[in-house]
C-alpha positions, 0 to 999 in steps of 0.5 A: 230584873223588874225595872229598865235602865233605858227608858223608852222615849215619850212623846213628842217626839222629835219630827224625823224621830215621830215619821221614823217610830210610825215607819214600825206600827200599823196606822194607828198604834204607838210604838212599843216600848222596844223601838222607843227604847232603840230612838236614844239612837236613831242611827241604830232605830234605822238601821234596826228597822232596815234589819228586819225579817217580817215582811214576805221571806223566803220562808213560811210566816208559820216558819218564822214566827216558830224560829224566833219565839224558839230564839227569845224563848232559849235567850229569855226574852219575856219581852219579844216572844211575848210581842211576837205570841199576842201579835202574830201567833194566832196569825200563822195558825200557832195553837196555845200547845205549840206555842208553849212549846216554843218555850219547854218543850224540846225538839221532840216535842208532840206539838212539832211536826217534822219539819218544825222540830227541825227548827228548833234543833236548829235554833238550839244549835245555833243558841248552845254552840253558835253553828250547827252540825253537819248531820243536822244541817243534811236535814235542814239541806233536805228540806230548803233552800240555800237561800231559806237557810240563810234566812233562817240563819240570819233570823235567828241572830237578828232574834238574838241582837233583838234578846239582847237589847231586851233584856239588857236594857231593861224593856218593860212587858208590853201592857197586854202582851202575852207572858211565859207561861206558869203550869202549862197554860200560855196567855196570849193578851189582849191584842 
């Protein structure tokens, strides 16, 4: 898809909407196109922000980003994958090879350690079957507490929803955000 189906709202915004959009971004940064697209429905925008799992949760930030990147990659959401690569990958210690493997690699990719491979397998299972088989679940239980397992499941589900929105609404890629790699290279954008 080359054009947006729903164009992001542009400023000036009504005061309430401007305040809501400001809550999504660090001070001085313009709201992302995804948020401005969701802003067509302020109720959904507000609930979206309330459902975000980007705070400090029960899993590490690195684990969170691996799950998000793999989920967005499997859903073909170059928009959200690129935003997360640009804003979070380096901050959580993901090397370029690891980032590329979230898109192009299998769970046994040498870029992933044993625990990360479990996360990739979890995302792949949820994406492919909407469930997790007993063998993988036992492996996950060895590494994670119930609260963490719930967070991992909800995180993958949330980013499926984000991918649905970015893909179906045709949200244009953010300037400077990473793109899906070609010929084995990963651009991490200019931010």
